[in-house]
Structure formats: C-alpha cells, structure tokens
C-alpha positions as CSV (number, residue, x, y, z in Angstrom):
1,M,88.5,21.2,-146.1
2,S,88.2,20.6,-142.4
3,Q,90.5,22.1,-139.8
4,Y,90.4,18.7,-138.0
5,P,92.6,15.8,-139.1
6,N,90.7,12.8,-140.2
7,P,92.3,10.5,-137.6
8,Y,91.0,12.8,-134.9
9,V,87.5,12.7,-136.3
10,T,87.7,8.9,-136.6
11,Y,89.0,8.8,-133.0
12,L,85.9,10.6,-131.9
13,V,83.6,8.3,-133.8
14,E,85.3,5.2,-132.3
15,F,85.2,6.9,-128.9
16,H,81.4,7.6,-129.1
17,A,79.9,5.1,-131.5
18,T,81.9,1.8,-131.5
19,R,83.5,2.4,-128.0
20,D,86.6,0.7,-129.4
21,Y,89.0,2.5,-127.1
22,F,91.9,0.4,-128.3
23,E,91.3,1.6,-131.8
24,C,91.1,5.2,-130.5
25,H,94.5,4.8,-129.1
26,E,95.9,3.3,-132.3
27,L,94.5,6.0,-134.6
28,L,95.6,9.0,-132.6
29,E,99.0,7.5,-131.7
30,E,99.8,7.0,-135.4
31,Y,98.7,10.5,-136.2
32,W,100.7,12.0,-133.3
33,K,103.8,10.1,-134.3
34,E,103.5,11.2,-137.9
35,N,102.9,14.9,-136.9
36,P,105.3,15.6,-134.1
37,N,105.5,19.4,-134.8
38,D,101.8,20.3,-135.0
39,G,101.9,21.9,-131.5
40,L,99.2,19.6,-130.1
41,G,101.3,16.6,-129.2
42,H,100.5,16.8,-125.4
43,I,96.8,17.0,-126.1
44,W,96.9,14.1,-128.5
45,V,98.7,12.1,-125.9
46,G,96.2,13.1,-123.2
47,L,93.3,11.9,-125.4
48,I,95.2,8.7,-126.2
49,Q,95.7,8.1,-122.4
50,L,92.0,8.9,-121.7
51,A,91.0,6.2,-124.2
52,V,93.5,3.7,-122.8
53,G,92.2,4.5,-119.3
54,L,88.6,3.7,-120.3
55,Y,89.8,0.5,-122.0
56,H,91.5,-0.6,-118.8
57,E,88.6,0.5,-116.6
58,R,86.0,-1.4,-118.7
59,R,88.2,-4.5,-118.5
60,G,88.4,-4.2,-114.7
61,N,92.1,-3.1,-114.6
62,L,91.5,-0.2,-112.2
63,R,95.2,0.3,-111.4
64,G,96.0,0.7,-115.1
65,A,92.9,3.0,-115.6
66,M,94.0,5.2,-112.7
67,K,97.5,5.5,-114.1
68,M,96.2,6.6,-117.5
69,Y,93.6,9.0,-116.0
70,D,96.3,10.7,-113.9
71,Q,98.6,11.1,-116.9
72,S,95.7,12.3,-119.2
73,F,94.6,14.8,-116.5
74,S,98.1,16.3,-116.4
75,R,98.1,16.9,-120.2
76,L,94.6,18.0,-121.0
77,N,93.4,21.6,-120.5
78,E,90.2,23.4,-121.2
79,A,91.5,26.0,-123.6
80,E,93.3,23.5,-125.9
81,L,90.4,21.1,-125.9
82,S,88.1,23.9,-127.0
83,L,90.5,24.4,-130.0
84,L,89.8,20.8,-130.9
85,G,86.0,21.4,-130.7
86,I,85.5,19.8,-127.3
87,N,83.9,21.3,-124.2
88,G,87.0,21.2,-122.2
89,Q,85.4,22.1,-118.9
90,H,83.0,19.2,-119.2
91,L,85.7,16.7,-120.2
92,I,88.1,17.8,-117.5
93,S,85.3,17.4,-114.9
94,E,84.5,13.9,-116.2
95,L,88.1,12.9,-116.0
96,E,88.4,14.4,-112.5
97,N,85.4,12.3,-111.4
98,R,86.9,9.2,-112.9
99,R,90.2,9.8,-111.0
100,K,88.3,10.3,-107.7
101,N,86.1,7.3,-108.1
102,V,87.9,4.7,-110.1
103,N,89.0,2.7,-107.0
104,H,85.4,2.6,-105.7
105,L,83.7,1.4,-108.8
106,T,81.5,-1.6,-109.0
107,D,80.8,-3.6,-112.1
108,Q,78.7,-0.7,-113.4
109,Y,81.1,0.7,-116.0
110,V,79.7,3.9,-117.6
111,D,81.1,5.4,-120.8
112,V,82.4,9.0,-121.1
113,N,80.8,11.3,-123.6
114,M,82.5,14.4,-124.8
115,I,80.4,17.4,-125.6
116,L,81.4,18.8,-129.1
117,I,81.1,22.6,-129.3
118,D,82.0,23.0,-132.9
119,E,79.2,22.4,-135.4
120,E,81.6,21.5,-138.2
121,L,83.2,18.8,-136.1
122,R,79.8,17.4,-135.0
123,E,78.8,17.3,-138.7
124,L,82.0,15.5,-139.7
125,C,81.4,12.9,-136.9
126,E,77.8,12.4,-137.9
127,K,78.8,12.0,-141.5
128,Q,81.4,9.4,-140.7
129,C,78.9,7.6,-138.4
130,D,76.4,7.5,-141.3
131,E,79.0,6.1,-143.7
132,R,80.0,3.4,-141.3
133,N,76.4,2.6,-140.2
134,V,77.2,3.2,-136.5
135,A,75.3,5.4,-134.0
136,W,76.8,8.3,-132.0
137,G,76.4,7.7,-128.3
138,T,76.0,3.9,-128.5
139,P,76.9,2.5,-125.1
140,S,79.7,0.0,-124.7
141,D,78.8,-3.6,-125.6
142,R,80.3,-5.3,-122.5
143,E,79.8,-8.7,-124.1
144,N,81.9,-7.9,-127.2
145,E,85.1,-9.8,-126.4
146,A,86.8,-8.5,-129.6
147,I,86.6,-4.9,-128.3
148,I,86.9,-5.5,-124.5
149,H,90.0,-7.7,-124.8
150,R,91.4,-6.3,-128.1
151,H,95.0,-6.1,-127.1
152,T,95.1,-9.8,-126.2
153,L,93.4,-10.9,-129.4
154,R,95.3,-8.9,-132.0
155,D,97.9,-10.2,-134.4
156,R,101.3,-9.2,-133.1
157,S,103.4,-11.2,-135.5
158,E,104.7,-8.2,-137.4
159,V,105.7,-6.4,-134.2
160,I,107.5,-9.5,-132.9
161,A,109.3,-10.0,-136.2
162,T,110.4,-6.4,-136.2
163,R,111.8,-6.7,-132.6
164,E,113.5,-10.0,-133.4
165,E,115.1,-8.4,-136.5
166,S,116.3,-5.4,-134.5
167,L,117.8,-7.8,-131.8
168,R,119.5,-9.9,-134.5
169,K,121.1,-6.7,-136.0
170,K,122.3,-5.6,-132.6
171,R,123.8,-9.0,-131.8
172,K,125.5,-9.0,-135.3
173,N,127.0,-5.6,-134.5
174,G,128.2,-6.7,-131.0
175,V,125.6,-4.6,-129.2
176,E,123.4,-6.3,-126.5
C-alpha cells in the first residue's frame, strides 16, 4: 500500500500528463474536504491554488493567476513538500519565478514541472500514466478548448439546483 493518497497521485498525473489543471483542483479539493484532519490541509490547498493559478495563467487571466500564486506561495514549504515526494526547493523556486514574472508574460505560456524525489511516488505516477495511456511531461495543448476553458464548459446544473434548494429552504424558514 502506498503512503500517498490516490487522489494526490492522480493530481500529479493530471498536472504533468494531461495538464488539466481544473481537474487537479477538483481532485485535490475533494480529497482535502474529505480528510480535514490529516495534518496536510494547508499543503493540499497550496497545491490546489498552484493548479488554479496555472489554469488562469494559461487562459490569460494574469490577475487571477497572480492571486493564486501568492496564496499558494504562502502555504507551501520545502519540508512538507518533500514529505509528499516533491523537491520542495525546486517547486518553491518555480512558484517564486511565476510570481515575479506573471505580469510580464507574453503569449508564451510554459508549464511547471515538479521534480519527484520519491521513487515509489514516481512509479505510482508512471503506472497510472500507462493505465490511462498518457505521457508524463506532455506539454499543454493550448488548442484544447475543453481543458483551457473547462470551468465555462462544465455542467453546473447540480450545483445550481443545490443552491436553489438551499435558498428555498431558507425562505421557507424565514431566513434571507
């Protein structure tokens, strides 16, 4: 059995193989919410924010990217990243460079690659890549609208229905 939760391994595969940063966010956010007492909540949130920052940057939303990079930077640290099998020094340096340069970027978006320092984690990621027929280190497909603009294309009917039901209950109980 792995010391790494499967949603985290899948996050890394999405991050490095499909470059579906929105899916990275969804996967790790769900895991984080289901495991609030695992002691790594701030690191999970930092990794979520990194993915969201990359999602925004790739779409050209530099203001949103900067906000996420700043928040991610405030949560991530080298020691805890190394506990998750990541070269923390490298990732923090990458994130720091993004924060310094995001407002001076041209149309030449470049992906971030994490360096994995744990052989077990690397093997888990490679195995999942093989099973899914995707390649680790594949660059972003900047023509893939389904990934680039994922949040605008997803089905939100369930979320909207839940919010409407909650509002209906509040109104019924006299709470606005």
